Steps between C-alpha positions, in 0.01 A plus 500: 500500500652837401589754765250780540636830361287692753779423751721757326563777752453279804753591768577256779569611859864591567729226623646492847841669514790295366829560683777476239793315656864516405530120490188467283656742248827306507320166454295636210806654334691174533207299362478712185877535457513873581860538613514880535656569842223753578258205527717323758722748686362798695832685464488468120135611499576803720786597268233531228277716721260234628425464872547121488522216248290570194265241353533381139240658270269196496494460881155664540341178370584358845332792675192486276440128539232547768314750284512268197363212705187705568429509127577132446276393789213742440207262452296765316774552241550126458863473383584133442859514627576155355465659155704819569808592297704812576476737204682823582646706784595870502634734767502881523720614786487818705791374711670167572384259768752479785536291813298654780211614280151420626288465189129469431343391170181636344389274214248595231369294211589713199388289205318178415486387139431176314688386190519163334306330777733632773448765768761773549503673838714806568547631853668818621659498843603824667776426752534773762660541841282487809529881502348506149820580305479350148778250425407301189202421280482148360289365218449128465320317222392142541341275243233255611511233231170391355392139512535442124 
């Protein structure tokens, strides 16, 4: 059953604050092969003007995971997660994510389309500090494969 396009514009409640940890950044950087010292060493990060280690550019996917789960488990929207394929991911930064940040995600469904028997769902997630300072906007497109 196709997703209902009337869900476009739906915004989910903000996530609980996510405390960005230095070790989490290091682990993520190591996992993706990001060897830049600023991702691992606070001294190297400070030499570049950051208050602590700086996260690789794709790190906000970790922070936004709770927000994304709300979409995937929304019974009214009806995403069949067993049929989901990741389609696209984009980031627009105001500033980098650094260890010590406390971040909150505000997720909105931006687009729902159908093509070739598949549903395409685009979400926009505004990642901000607990004080409301914008950090990064993320767009994610998933494809929910049709049954054919």
